[in-house]
Phi, psi and omega in degrees: 000319181295322179296321180294317179297320178297322179296319179297318180298315180298316180296320179297317180292323177297319177296321178299325178297316180300315181295319183293326182274349176067031180239160181271131179293338184275329188253346185256132176297155184236154169233126179264131183254110173282137182228127172234108188277358179139177185254004178293148182306130176087343184294330185264011174298138186304317183292327178294317180297314182297314181298322185278324190249351178300320177300326176295317178298318176304312185295312180300318179302317182293334184269326187259353178074016178227137183292126177252121180249148182265145173223102179298136177257118185265321182238100187298327180297317178291322178297319180296318178301318179294321180294317180296322180284350177083012182247018175293145183274005178232149178246357172240149178213141177228126182181188181296150185296330179301315180283319182298316182296328177292322178294323177295320183286318192252338193240014174077023176268157179229153183292144170246293176218160174228163175295142177289321181293137180267144175263127176212157177243168174230157179263117185251135178230169173290154182301326182268011179294149176283347181284125182249336180203175180298333180295340181275350179287144181225182183303329183266000179295126181273117187243117174275128181213166182293179177307144178296348177280351184262148182302319184300321177295319178298318180295322178295316180298319180293322178297317178298319180297320179294333177272004180060037178258115179252107184287146175289161176302131180090348181284334178273114186246102182279129181228154189275335186229155174298319180301319179295321180291318178296318179297321180298319177291317183296325182267355179088005176293325176235154178271328185220149172236138176260115187230147175308138189305316184290327176292318181295320179299322179293316180298314183292320181292328180279333182226061184296338180277353184246327186225153174211167183253135182246359179168173180227162180275170166296167183237171180197160175295157181276304183233160180211153172252127180232161179224148177289151180299340178289340173289126185305146184300321180293328176289323177296322178294321177297317179298318180296315179297320181294315181295321179289325179294331180302332183304320188236001180297128182264005180293157180300322180296318180292317179299318179298317181295315180297317182296318182288325185296317182063033177244169174281170178303160181264149168230161181298137178284144180243138180301320184295329179292324178289324176296320179296320181290327175298322176297319179298313181293326177295318178300316181293321180297319178294320181296323183291342180276349185269000000 
């Protein structure tokens, strides 16, 4: 029953998009935008995706003269398989860089825009820890970090690889929450925790006598908009201009889209940045096998 209700809601919202853009579904070409907002519990529920990203679809539609429809992506692994096989029902995609870079590498997608804000983590230890910098980490150092599906974990693994640190089996401790990682360090279950920089700064500033930072990870953009190569180059250029215009557009439609997105401003995506992130994810994949 819940799946049926969700389908009705999605269809209703898609119809609302047609009405809002003032175009005919029969005569106007369409672009379907697949959206995967992350792997945190509940984030990929269809209604959450629609509420958060429908204003972006409205805005892009109004700017490029082509109807943009949303398609929530619930299982990224299945979506990636479909994209690689060429039978995905969308030619635009918006989501985390870990997934996006894989689509660029394997499924014929190209960058449009990325978030301006960089994602990076820091290595947090107890105040009385003997570890003073990343150089002090060794194969037996127990490191609490997020799920291997998350960008922050990938960045941490790449940073360790650049420091020539090869962790022993079991030293990499994947945990679901920041609270769990902090607790692991505080109780001595882990020696180090890898936490998003802004969260770590808050923790350290509130408890300077208990925790400190000994280094930071490499960084990467958080989210990106990509398009398949089958989307005409002039249309990709329109999409890029529209997404960049969203940064400072004062119209009600733009303000609504920015507020719902909860992302930083966009900048043009660069091929070299996606290649660098592919290296990061490859490093993390190899590390997870050890």
